[in-house]
N, C-alpha and C positions, 0 to 999 in steps of 0.2 A: 504494500500500500504506500501511498504518498506520505513522505515525512519531510517536514521543514522544521529544523530545530535550531533556535538561536542560543548563543552562549556568549559569555564575556562581559555581561553587564555588571552593575554594582554601584557602589558609592565612591565618588571621587571629589576632590576639592576643586574649586574654580581654578582654571589654568592647567588642570591635569589632563591626562590622556586615558583613553580606553580603546580597545579593539574588539569589535563585535564580530562573531563568526556565525555563519548560517550553513549548516551541514544538511544536505538534501539526499533523498533516495526515493525510489519508486517512480521516477520519470526521467526523461532524457534531458539532463541539465543543460547540455550544450545547445539545445534548441530553444531555450527559454531566455527571454529578457528578464533581468533580475532587478529588484529594487529594495531599498530600505525606506520604510515609513515610520512615523512616530505619532503618538497621540498623547498630548498633555492632558492633565486632569481637567475635565469639563469642556474640552475642545474636540474638534473633529480631527480625524486622522489626516496627516499631511505627508506629502512626498519629501523625503530627505535627499535621496540620490537614486539614480537608476543607471543601468549599464546594459548595453545590448548583448546579444548572445555571443558575439565575437569580440566584445570589448571595444568595438570601433566607436560607438557613440556612448558618451557619458554626460549626464546632466546632474546638476546640484541645485538645491534650493538656495536662494540668495543668502539666507541666514547662515548657511554652513560653508559657503564657497570660500576656499582658501584654508579652511580648518579641518574639513573631513575629506577622506579619500575612499572611494569605493573601488573594489577590485574583485576579481573572480579567478578561479582555476577550474577550467572545464574538465581537466583530468581527475580532479579530486571532488567534483560536484559540490564545490564550496564557494561561498560568497563572504566577503569581509567588508567591514566599515571601520577604518581607522579614524578615530575622533581625537583631535588635538585642541588645545586651548579651550577646553570645555567651559561653558558658562552656565549659570543657574537656569537660564531659559532653555537649555538643552535637556533639562529634566523631563523625562517622558518614558512611556513604554515604547520600545522600538520593535518593529515587525519586519520580518523578511518576507518578500513576495516574489513569486515566480509566475510569469505570464507568457502565454503563447496562444494566440488565437482566442478560442473560447475557454481555454484552460487557465485557471487562476488559483494558485495555491498560496496559502498563508501559514506562517508559523504562529506559535501561541503567544509570542511577544516576550520581551525581556525588559526589566526595569533598569533604567539608567538614572541615577540621582546625582546631581551636582550641587554640593552644599558644603559649607564650612562646619 
């Protein structure tokens, strides 16, 4: 069955770094465009960054541009999000997404908290 599992979240101080991982199985990862989304408490889910199946196209939300880096390894069926210079406003539940045509797979989400 399809599995999308995030890891690497936690508590970090402002200015710190975290690297999120998304390990997938049960579908052909290299065919899918991948993305990271986040949802702050009381707000709607928003796109953080996405990357095309071959890594040719990458997009970032303006709020994370220059601080976050999305990457993938199609041989390992894995997606990452390197987050640097974290701010309190980056606190959210982060979700990994895999999308291809009508197929749309989500992870369960992982908490990232930026606080002193």
